[in-house]
A tleap script that builds the chain and sets N, CA, C and O, in Angstrom:
source leaprc.protein.ff14SB
mol = sequence {
  NMET GLU HIE GLN ASP TYR ALA GLY ILE PHE
  LYS ALA LEU SER ASN PRO ASN ARG LEU GLU
  ILE PHE LEU GLN LEU SER ARG CYS CYS THR
  PRO GLY THR VAL CYS SER LYS THR ASP ILE
  ASP VAL ARG CYS VAL GLY ASP LEU GLY SER
  GLY LEU ASN VAL ALA ALA SER THR ILE SER
  HIE HIE ILE LYS GLU LEU TYR ARG ALA GLY
  LEU ILE ASN MET ARG ARG SER GLY GLN ASN
  VAL GLU CYS TRP ILE ASP PRO GLU THR LEU
  HIE MET LEU SER GLY PHE PHE THR SER GLN
  GLY GLN GLU CGLU
}
set mol.1.N position { 0.835 -1.186 0.000 }
set mol.1.CA position { 0.000 0.000 0.000 }
set mol.1.C position { 0.876 1.245 0.000 }
set mol.1.O position { 1.974 1.258 0.557 }
set mol.2.N position { 0.372 2.267 -0.627 }
set mol.2.CA position { 1.069 3.549 -0.675 }
set mol.2.C position { 0.690 4.407 0.532 }
set mol.2.O position { -0.321 4.154 1.188 }
set mol.3.N position { 1.497 5.410 0.816 }
set mol.3.CA position { 1.192 6.308 1.927 }
set mol.3.C position { -0.148 7.000 1.740 }
set mol.3.O position { -0.839 7.279 2.720 }
set mol.4.N position { -0.524 7.280 0.510 }
set mol.4.CA position { -1.812 7.924 0.236 }
set mol.4.C position { -2.968 7.006 0.670 }
set mol.4.O position { -3.980 7.486 1.180 }
set mol.5.N position { -2.817 5.698 0.469 }
set mol.5.CA position { -3.835 4.739 0.906 }
set mol.5.C position { -3.975 4.766 2.428 }
set mol.5.O position { -5.084 4.762 2.961 }
set mol.6.N position { -2.845 4.793 3.111 }
set mol.6.CA position { -2.882 4.853 4.571 }
set mol.6.C position { -3.498 6.173 5.042 }
set mol.6.O position { -4.208 6.196 6.047 }
set mol.7.N position { -3.235 7.257 4.336 }
set mol.7.CA position { -3.820 8.546 4.712 }
set mol.7.C position { -5.345 8.477 4.680 }
set mol.7.O position { -6.005 9.048 5.548 }
set mol.8.N position { -5.911 7.788 3.695 }
set mol.8.CA position { -7.362 7.614 3.626 }
set mol.8.C position { -7.889 6.804 4.794 }
set mol.8.O position { -8.958 7.096 5.331 }
set mol.9.N position { -7.142 5.794 5.183 }
set mol.9.CA position { -7.528 4.974 6.329 }
set mol.9.C position { -7.510 5.805 7.604 }
set mol.9.O position { -8.449 5.754 8.398 }
set mol.10.N position { -6.445 6.567 7.797 }
set mol.10.CA position { -6.333 7.366 9.016 }
set mol.10.C position { -7.350 8.505 9.035 }
set mol.10.O position { -7.799 8.921 10.103 }
set mol.11.N position { -7.709 9.004 7.870 }
set mol.11.CA position { -8.760 10.023 7.801 }
set mol.11.C position { -10.079 9.425 8.288 }
set mol.11.O position { -10.807 10.060 9.051 }
set mol.12.N position { -10.386 8.206 7.848 }
set mol.12.CA position { -11.616 7.550 8.302 }
set mol.12.C position { -11.592 7.331 9.812 }
set mol.12.O position { -12.626 7.459 10.469 }
set mol.13.N position { -10.447 7.008 10.360 }
set mol.13.CA position { -10.337 6.746 11.798 }
set mol.13.C position { -10.205 8.014 12.630 }
set mol.13.O position { -10.223 7.942 13.858 }
set mol.14.N position { -10.072 9.177 11.987 }
set mol.14.CA position { -9.883 10.418 12.734 }
set mol.14.C position { -11.154 10.901 13.422 }
set mol.14.O position { -11.088 11.730 14.330 }
set mol.15.N position { -12.311 10.392 13.001 }
set mol.15.CA position { -13.561 10.743 13.664 }
set mol.15.C position { -13.697 9.887 14.924 }
set mol.15.O position { -13.584 8.664 14.840 }
set mol.16.N position { -13.936 10.497 16.091 }
set mol.16.CA position { -14.005 9.721 17.335 }
set mol.16.C position { -15.064 8.609 17.314 }
set mol.16.O position { -14.832 7.533 17.865 }
set mol.17.N position { -16.206 8.850 16.695 }
set mol.17.CA position { -17.239 7.809 16.643 }
set mol.17.C position { -16.826 6.653 15.741 }
set mol.17.O position { -17.059 5.490 16.072 }
set mol.18.N position { -16.212 6.969 14.599 }
set mol.18.CA position { -15.741 5.895 13.716 }
set mol.18.C position { -14.627 5.106 14.394 }
set mol.18.O position { -14.572 3.881 14.286 }
set mol.19.N position { -13.753 5.802 15.085 }
set mol.19.CA position { -12.683 5.111 15.806 }
set mol.19.C position { -13.273 4.171 16.856 }
set mol.19.O position { -12.805 3.041 16.999 }
set mol.20.N position { -14.277 4.610 17.582 }
set mol.20.CA position { -14.905 3.762 18.598 }
set mol.20.C position { -15.565 2.544 17.962 }
set mol.20.O position { -15.454 1.437 18.489 }
set mol.21.N position { -16.246 2.732 16.842 }
set mol.21.CA position { -16.860 1.600 16.135 }
set mol.21.C position { -15.787 0.616 15.693 }
set mol.21.O position { -15.938 -0.594 15.868 }
set mol.22.N position { -14.707 1.131 15.121 }
set mol.22.CA position { -13.612 0.270 14.675 }
set mol.22.C position { -13.013 -0.489 15.857 }
set mol.22.O position { -12.737 -1.684 15.752 }
set mol.23.N position { -12.814 0.195 16.976 }
set mol.23.CA position { -12.243 -0.463 18.151 }
set mol.23.C position { -13.175 -1.544 18.700 }
set mol.23.O position { -12.717 -2.602 19.132 }
set mol.24.N position { -14.480 -1.277 18.682 }
set mol.24.CA position { -15.431 -2.293 19.123 }
set mol.24.C position { -15.289 -3.551 18.269 }
set mol.24.O position { -15.287 -4.669 18.785 }
set mol.25.N position { -15.170 -3.354 16.974 }
set mol.25.CA position { -15.048 -4.499 16.074 }
set mol.25.C position { -13.687 -5.182 16.177 }
set mol.25.O position { -13.582 -6.389 15.960 }
set mol.26.N position { -12.664 -4.432 16.502 }
set mol.26.CA position { -11.309 -4.992 16.510 }
set mol.26.C position { -10.974 -5.755 17.784 }
set mol.26.O position { -9.950 -6.437 17.830 }
set mol.27.N position { -11.790 -5.663 18.801 }
set mol.27.CA position { -11.459 -6.310 20.077 }
set mol.27.C position { -11.346 -7.823 19.971 }
set mol.27.O position { -10.673 -8.455 20.785 }
set mol.28.N position { -12.002 -8.408 18.971 }
set mol.28.CA position { -11.908 -9.858 18.788 }
set mol.28.C position { -10.511 -10.257 18.341 }
set mol.28.O position { -9.929 -11.201 18.875 }
set mol.29.N position { -9.986 -9.554 17.385 }
set mol.29.CA position { -8.725 -9.965 16.756 }
set mol.29.C position { -7.717 -8.832 16.791 }
set mol.29.O position { -7.504 -8.153 15.787 }
set mol.30.N position { -7.108 -8.631 17.925 }
set mol.30.CA position { -6.101 -7.592 18.035 }
set mol.30.C position { -4.803 -8.066 17.391 }
set mol.30.O position { -4.551 -9.269 17.322 }
set mol.31.N position { -3.981 -7.140 16.921 }
set mol.31.CA position { -2.714 -7.556 16.318 }
set mol.31.C position { -1.922 -8.439 17.264 }
set mol.31.O position { -1.824 -8.161 18.459 }
set mol.32.N position { -1.366 -9.492 16.722 }
set mol.32.CA position { -0.573 -10.407 17.516 }
set mol.32.C position { -1.344 -11.618 18.013 }
set mol.32.O position { -0.750 -12.530 18.589 }
set mol.33.N position { -2.664 -11.647 17.799 }
set mol.33.CA position { -3.445 -12.812 18.193 }
set mol.33.C position { -3.846 -13.586 16.955 }
set mol.33.O position { -3.859 -13.048 15.848 }
set mol.34.N position { -4.169 -14.834 17.148 }
set mol.34.CA position { -4.590 -15.681 16.040 }
set mol.34.C position { -6.107 -15.793 16.083 }
set mol.34.O position { -6.679 -16.144 17.115 }
set mol.35.N position { -6.754 -15.497 14.969 }
set mol.35.CA position { -8.207 -15.574 14.883 }
set mol.35.C position { -8.575 -16.385 13.648 }
set mol.35.O position { -7.995 -16.216 12.576 }
set mol.36.N position { -9.531 -17.249 13.821 }
set mol.36.CA position { -10.056 -17.969 12.663 }
set mol.36.C position { -11.310 -17.254 12.198 }
set mol.36.O position { -11.815 -16.365 12.883 }
set mol.37.N position { -11.811 -17.641 11.035 }
set mol.37.CA position { -13.034 -17.033 10.519 }
set mol.37.C position { -14.181 -17.177 11.508 }
set mol.37.O position { -15.036 -16.295 11.588 }
set mol.38.N position { -14.218 -18.267 12.261 }
set mol.38.CA position { -15.307 -18.456 13.213 }
set mol.38.C position { -15.141 -17.573 14.444 }
set mol.38.O position { -16.102 -17.372 15.186 }
set mol.39.N position { -13.948 -17.045 14.676 }
set mol.39.CA position { -13.700 -16.185 15.831 }
set mol.39.C position { -13.984 -14.715 15.545 }
set mol.39.O position { -14.069 -13.908 16.470 }
set mol.40.N position { -14.128 -14.368 14.290 }
set mol.40.CA position { -14.294 -12.960 13.939 }
set mol.40.C position { -15.588 -12.429 14.557 }
set mol.40.O position { -16.654 -13.027 14.413 }
set mol.41.N position { -15.469 -11.316 15.233 }
set mol.41.CA position { -16.609 -10.690 15.895 }
set mol.41.C position { -17.480 -10.017 14.842 }
set mol.41.O position { -17.054 -9.069 14.182 }
set mol.42.N position { -18.701 -10.515 14.690 }
set mol.42.CA position { -19.652 -9.936 13.742 }
set mol.42.C position { -20.715 -9.219 14.548 }
set mol.42.O position { -21.362 -9.831 15.398 }
set mol.43.N position { -20.903 -7.953 14.300 }
set mol.43.CA position { -21.881 -7.160 15.033 }
set mol.43.C position { -22.836 -6.517 14.043 }
set mol.43.O position { -22.437 -6.115 12.950 }
set mol.44.N position { -24.092 -6.423 14.430 }
set mol.44.CA position { -25.065 -5.713 13.605 }
set mol.44.C position { -24.854 -4.215 13.783 }
set mol.44.O position { -24.422 -3.757 14.841 }
set mol.45.N position { -25.161 -3.468 12.744 }
set mol.45.CA position { -24.974 -2.020 12.764 }
set mol.45.C position { -25.672 -1.402 13.970 }
set mol.45.O position { -25.108 -0.525 14.624 }
set mol.46.N position { -26.881 -1.843 14.272 }
set mol.46.CA position { -27.614 -1.288 15.410 }
set mol.46.C position { -26.880 -1.477 16.730 }
set mol.46.O position { -26.942 -0.612 17.603 }
set mol.47.N position { -26.179 -2.609 16.884 }
set mol.47.CA position { -25.420 -2.871 18.111 }
set mol.47.C position { -24.242 -1.915 18.262 }
set mol.47.O position { -23.876 -1.548 19.379 }
set mol.48.N position { -23.661 -1.520 17.165 }
set mol.48.CA position { -22.452 -0.693 17.216 }
set mol.48.C position { -22.728 0.720 17.712 }
set mol.48.O position { -21.821 1.392 18.202 }
set mol.49.N position { -23.968 1.175 17.590 }
set mol.49.CA position { -24.303 2.528 18.005 }
set mol.49.C position { -24.581 2.675 19.483 }
set mol.49.O position { -24.646 3.793 19.994 }
set mol.50.N position { -24.748 1.561 20.181 }
set mol.50.CA position { -25.074 1.666 21.601 }
set mol.50.C position { -23.928 2.341 22.356 }
set mol.50.O position { -22.763 1.967 22.220 }
set mol.51.N position { -24.287 3.327 23.140 }
set mol.51.CA position { -23.303 4.051 23.930 }
set mol.51.C position { -22.664 5.237 23.240 }
set mol.51.O position { -21.909 5.976 23.872 }
set mol.52.N position { -22.944 5.443 21.955 }
set mol.52.CA position { -22.328 6.561 21.245 }
set mol.52.C position { -23.187 7.816 21.245 }
set mol.52.O position { -22.696 8.899 20.927 }
set mol.53.N position { -24.454 7.688 21.595 }
set mol.53.CA position { -25.375 8.828 21.647 }
set mol.53.C position { -25.453 9.590 20.332 }
set mol.53.O position { -25.454 10.821 20.320 }
set mol.54.N position { -25.518 8.854 19.222 }
set mol.54.CA position { -25.722 9.467 17.905 }
set mol.54.C position { -26.863 8.729 17.207 }
set mol.54.O position { -27.173 7.585 17.537 }
set mol.55.N position { -27.468 9.390 16.257 }
set mol.55.CA position { -28.614 8.825 15.539 }
set mol.55.C position { -28.198 7.605 14.726 }
set mol.55.O position { -27.044 7.481 14.317 }
set mol.56.N position { -29.145 6.714 14.499 }
set mol.56.CA position { -28.895 5.502 13.713 }
set mol.56.C position { -28.389 5.851 12.320 }
set mol.56.O position { -27.527 5.155 11.782 }
set mol.57.N position { -28.915 6.921 11.732 }
set mol.57.CA position { -28.462 7.315 10.392 }
set mol.57.C position { -27.000 7.749 10.412 }
set mol.57.O position { -26.278 7.550 9.436 }
set mol.58.N position { -26.566 8.338 11.515 }
set mol.58.CA position { -25.166 8.754 11.650 }
set mol.58.C position { -24.273 7.531 11.803 }
set mol.58.O position { -23.174 7.490 11.249 }
set mol.59.N position { -24.737 6.536 12.551 }
set mol.59.CA position { -23.975 5.287 12.687 }
set mol.59.C position { -23.816 4.643 11.317 }
set mol.59.O position { -22.728 4.188 10.963 }
set mol.60.N position { -24.895 4.604 10.549 }
set mol.60.CA position { -24.823 4.031 9.196 }
set mol.60.C position { -23.810 4.775 8.339 }
set mol.60.O position { -23.054 4.159 7.588 }
set mol.61.N position { -23.795 6.090 8.447 }
set mol.61.CA position { -22.818 6.891 7.692 }
set mol.61.C position { -21.394 6.521 8.102 }
set mol.61.O position { -20.526 6.347 7.246 }
set mol.62.N position { -21.152 6.402 9.402 }
set mol.62.CA position { -19.809 6.052 9.885 }
set mol.62.C position { -19.399 4.660 9.407 }
set mol.62.O position { -18.251 4.441 9.022 }
set mol.63.N position { -20.343 3.727 9.435 }
set mol.63.CA position { -20.070 2.364 8.962 }
set mol.63.C position { -19.672 2.397 7.479 }
set mol.63.O position { -18.724 1.727 7.070 }
set mol.64.N position { -20.400 3.175 6.690 }
set mol.64.CA position { -20.092 3.273 5.255 }
set mol.64.C position { -18.715 3.875 5.024 }
set mol.64.O position { -17.996 3.447 4.122 }
set mol.65.N position { -18.344 4.857 5.824 }
set mol.65.CA position { -17.016 5.466 5.679 }
set mol.65.C position { -15.910 4.465 6.026 }
set mol.65.O position { -14.885 4.411 5.347 }
set mol.66.N position { -16.115 3.689 7.063 }
set mol.66.CA position { -15.127 2.660 7.415 }
set mol.66.C position { -15.035 1.599 6.322 }
set mol.66.O position { -13.951 1.101 6.019 }
set mol.67.N position { -16.167 1.262 5.740 }
set mol.67.CA position { -16.195 0.282 4.642 }
set mol.67.C position { -15.470 0.839 3.412 }
set mol.67.O position { -14.661 0.141 2.801 }
set mol.68.N position { -15.756 2.087 3.050 }
set mol.68.CA position { -15.104 2.711 1.888 }
set mol.68.C position { -13.593 2.785 2.049 }
set mol.68.O position { -12.847 2.685 1.076 }
set mol.69.N position { -13.153 2.961 3.292 }
set mol.69.CA position { -11.716 3.041 3.564 }
set mol.69.C position { -11.069 1.656 3.584 }
set mol.69.O position { -9.849 1.539 3.707 }
set mol.70.N position { -11.885 0.612 3.465 }
set mol.70.CA position { -11.350 -0.749 3.460 }
set mol.70.C position { -11.045 -1.296 4.839 }
set mol.70.O position { -10.331 -2.289 4.973 }
set mol.71.N position { -11.587 -0.649 5.874 }
set mol.71.CA position { -11.290 -1.063 7.238 }
set mol.71.C position { -12.213 -2.155 7.762 }
set mol.71.O position { -11.828 -2.926 8.641 }
set mol.72.N position { -13.421 -2.222 7.231 }
set mol.72.CA position { -14.366 -3.235 7.705 }
set mol.72.C position { -15.021 -3.927 6.521 }
set mol.72.O position { -14.990 -3.435 5.393 }
set mol.73.N position { -15.612 -5.075 6.804 }
set mol.73.CA position { -16.414 -5.818 5.834 }
set mol.73.C position { -17.869 -5.729 6.277 }
set mol.73.O position { -18.159 -5.558 7.461 }
set mol.74.N position { -18.777 -5.845 5.316 }
set mol.74.CA position { -20.205 -5.798 5.622 }
set mol.74.C position { -20.938 -6.846 4.800 }
set mol.74.O position { -20.515 -7.194 3.698 }
set mol.75.N position { -22.052 -7.348 5.351 }
set mol.75.CA position { -22.937 -8.223 4.587 }
set mol.75.C position { -24.337 -8.084 5.166 }
set mol.75.O position { -24.517 -7.843 6.360 }
set mol.76.N position { -25.312 -8.240 4.300 }
set mol.76.CA position { -26.708 -8.206 4.724 }
set mol.76.C position { -27.103 -9.597 5.180 }
set mol.76.O position { -26.795 -10.591 4.522 }
set mol.77.N position { -27.788 -9.658 6.309 }
set mol.77.CA position { -28.312 -10.907 6.847 }
set mol.77.C position { -29.766 -10.638 7.237 }
set mol.77.O position { -30.050 -10.170 8.340 }
set mol.78.N position { -30.670 -10.940 6.321 }
set mol.78.CA position { -32.074 -10.603 6.549 }
set mol.78.C position { -32.235 -9.096 6.551 }
set mol.78.O position { -31.864 -8.426 5.587 }
set mol.79.N position { -32.783 -8.563 7.625 }
set mol.79.CA position { -32.954 -7.113 7.728 }
set mol.79.C position { -31.764 -6.443 8.399 }
set mol.79.O position { -31.730 -5.218 8.518 }
set mol.80.N position { -30.797 -7.224 8.833 }
set mol.80.CA position { -29.631 -6.674 9.511 }
set mol.80.C position { -28.457 -6.534 8.556 }
set mol.80.O position { -28.353 -7.248 7.558 }
set mol.81.N position { -27.584 -5.607 8.883 }
set mol.81.CA position { -26.300 -5.487 8.203 }
set mol.81.C position { -25.248 -5.847 9.230 }
set mol.81.O position { -25.150 -5.211 10.280 }
set mol.82.N position { -24.456 -6.870 8.927 }
set mol.82.CA position { -23.405 -7.319 9.834 }
set mol.82.C position { -22.071 -6.716 9.413 }
set mol.82.O position { -21.801 -6.547 8.224 }
set mol.83.N position { -21.249 -6.398 10.391 }
set mol.83.CA position { -19.945 -5.778 10.141 }
set mol.83.C position { -18.873 -6.539 10.906 }
set mol.83.O position { -19.106 -7.025 12.012 }
set mol.84.N position { -17.700 -6.634 10.303 }
set mol.84.CA position { -16.568 -7.264 10.968 }
set mol.84.C position { -15.278 -6.763 10.348 }
set mol.84.O position { -15.268 -6.178 9.265 }
set mol.85.N position { -14.196 -7.006 11.061 }
set mol.85.CA position { -12.865 -6.646 10.588 }
set mol.85.C position { -12.121 -7.931 10.280 }
set mol.85.O position { -12.048 -8.835 11.113 }
set mol.86.N position { -11.579 -8.004 9.100 }
set mol.86.CA position { -10.727 -9.133 8.746 }
set mol.86.C position { -9.429 -8.991 9.542 }
set mol.86.O position { -8.851 -7.904 9.568 }
set mol.87.N position { -8.957 -10.053 10.189 }
set mol.87.CA position { -7.709 -9.958 10.947 }
set mol.87.C position { -6.535 -9.435 10.110 }
set mol.87.O position { -5.614 -8.825 10.652 }
set mol.88.N position { -6.564 -9.667 8.807 }
set mol.88.CA position { -5.492 -9.163 7.943 }
set mol.88.C position { -5.448 -7.630 7.926 }
set mol.88.O position { -4.381 -7.041 7.755 }
set mol.89.N position { -6.598 -6.991 8.102 }
set mol.89.CA position { -6.638 -5.527 8.159 }
set mol.89.C position { -5.864 -5.031 9.366 }
set mol.89.O position { -5.085 -4.083 9.266 }
set mol.90.N position { -6.079 -5.673 10.510 }
set mol.90.CA position { -5.342 -5.293 11.713 }
set mol.90.C position { -3.851 -5.580 11.555 }
set mol.90.O position { -3.012 -4.802 12.009 }
set mol.91.N position { -3.532 -6.681 10.918 }
set mol.91.CA position { -2.135 -7.029 10.670 }
set mol.91.C position { -1.475 -5.980 9.768 }
set mol.91.O position { -0.333 -5.583 10.002 }
set mol.92.N position { -2.199 -5.536 8.739 }
set mol.92.CA position { -1.681 -4.529 7.815 }
set mol.92.C position { -1.423 -3.209 8.542 }
set mol.92.O position { -0.394 -2.570 8.323 }
set mol.93.N position { -2.348 -2.803 9.400 }
set mol.93.CA position { -2.156 -1.555 10.149 }
set mol.93.C position { -0.987 -1.671 11.115 }
set mol.93.O position { -0.194 -0.740 11.250 }
set mol.94.N position { -0.879 -2.803 11.781 }
set mol.94.CA position { 0.225 -3.030 12.688 }
set mol.94.C position { 1.558 -2.998 11.926 }
set mol.94.O position { 2.545 -2.430 12.392 }
set mol.95.N position { 1.557 -3.616 10.760 }
set mol.95.CA position { 2.759 -3.639 9.933 }
set mol.95.C position { 3.189 -2.264 9.475 }
set mol.95.O position { 4.383 -1.998 9.338 }
set mol.96.N position { 2.226 -1.386 9.237 }
set mol.96.CA position { 2.546 -0.021 8.822 }
set mol.96.C position { 3.395 0.664 9.881 }
set mol.96.O position { 4.426 1.256 9.563 }
set mol.97.N position { 2.970 0.589 11.141 }
set mol.97.CA position { 3.708 1.271 12.198 }
set mol.97.C position { 5.040 0.591 12.481 }
set mol.97.O position { 6.019 1.262 12.812 }
set mol.98.N position { 5.088 -0.710 12.357 }
set mol.98.CA position { 6.337 -1.435 12.578 }
set mol.98.C position { 7.355 -1.089 11.504 }
set mol.98.O position { 8.531 -0.880 11.801 }
set mol.99.N position { 6.906 -1.027 10.259 }
set mol.99.CA position { 7.845 -0.767 9.156 }
set mol.99.C position { 8.323 0.666 9.115 }
set mol.99.O position { 9.400 0.933 8.583 }
set mol.100.N position { 7.553 1.606 9.662 }
set mol.100.CA position { 7.947 3.006 9.602 }
set mol.100.C position { 9.189 3.283 10.441 }
set mol.100.O position { 9.991 4.153 10.102 }
set mol.101.N position { 9.343 2.556 11.518 }
set mol.101.CA position { 10.525 2.721 12.363 }
set mol.101.C position { 11.775 2.146 11.746 }
set mol.101.O position { 12.880 2.437 12.205 }
set mol.102.N position { 11.623 1.318 10.694 }
set mol.102.CA position { 12.761 0.662 10.067 }
set mol.102.C position { 13.221 1.366 8.794 }
set mol.102.O position { 14.295 1.064 8.273 }
set mol.103.N position { 12.414 2.304 8.288 }
set mol.103.CA position { 12.789 3.005 7.046 }
set mol.103.C position { 13.749 4.136 7.370 }
set mol.103.O position { 13.662 4.761 8.427 }
set mol.104.N position { 14.640 4.384 6.470 }
set mol.104.CA position { 15.593 5.494 6.648 }
set mol.104.C position { 15.601 6.324 5.406 }
set mol.104.O position { 16.329 7.314 5.330 }
savepdb mol mol.pdb
quit
């Protein structure tokens, strides 16, 4: 990935509500842990808004921004939209910070 790609990711995470949603989803598979597909935390969009004190439409907007940035995956399941983070996404972000200290 290019630095411009990472800038888009960090822009999406710069909003406190989007960051909180991302962190909620990432708690299952933090960098350095092993997660299988069955371990991936899948949450419905409605669940992600609890505790954020923002409208459901705003949560949907934040979810779409995280999806556009490539940070989360989404799928429709009946009337629900499920969201999750692929462990490789967390690995990629972790790798970005690790590799930056090694470049000269």
